[in-house]
C-alpha positions, 0 to 999 in steps of 0.5 A: 477482442476482449483481452486486448480492452484489458491491457488497455485499462489502466489499473493497479497492478502488484509487482515485484521488485528484486533488486537489493534493498540497497540498489541505487534505483529501486524499481520505485524510483524509475517508475516515477522517473516514467511518470507513472503513479505507483505506491509503495508502503513507506516506513522510517528507518535510522540508516549510517550514511558515512558514520552517521545516523540517518532517517529516512523512508524506506519500504515497508515491504522491500519487494511489494510496488503498486502501479496504476497503468495499461497492462501493454504499458507497463509489459514493456518496462517489464521486458526491460528490466529483469527485476521487475515482475508482476506479481501473478494469481495462484492458480491462474496462467500469467493473470496479474494480480491486480486491486480495485481501483476505489480498494487502492485509492482509499487505502492511499488517502487512509496512509496520507491523511497519517502523519505516522501509518502504520503498516501491518503484514495479513498475518500480522492482524489478530482477532483481538484487534478489532475493535467496534465498528466505526464509521469518521464523520468529518476530517480528512478521513469523512465517510471511511467505515472500518474496525477500531484498532486496539492496542494496550496501553495505547492512547491513540484512537487508530482506524484500521483500514486493509488492503485484503491480502496484501497489508493493513495500516492502522492511521490516526483518527482525532476521538471526535470524528468518531462513530460507532456503527451499530 
């Protein structure tokens, strides 16, 4: 009975979109049209369209998307869409990867609060990038705690917000809101 309840609980599922980079209708657009809550880390990229350079938003990681839905509704969509798949936990039998609601909401809020978020893969985040432990007092990121990102030659202060095992984002922080935690 508990497994039935799990399928009816809203969760953030980690999904894969196996469509080509230049597909007209990537999975995240399909799911948006179905009124599902999705999050795709996006970056700006220069593309050539009909001979003209155009700036457009594209996924940071081509096949990664997060969907906030019940598993039963998502199962029906995955069944109909061969290029949309769950990411499975290793050493389990068909148990989909999920992210805790609080972690996902914290990450999404941090991304939305920054005009130019900088994404990093887990292997790109080195111990040298971790600066002092800080707390944000005031502003859109009020209450956030984390590490101040240290980047050589940069005058911009960034807070490193991680989604463990998937990716991290460096978001710009106004220096007047930064408090060092001891």
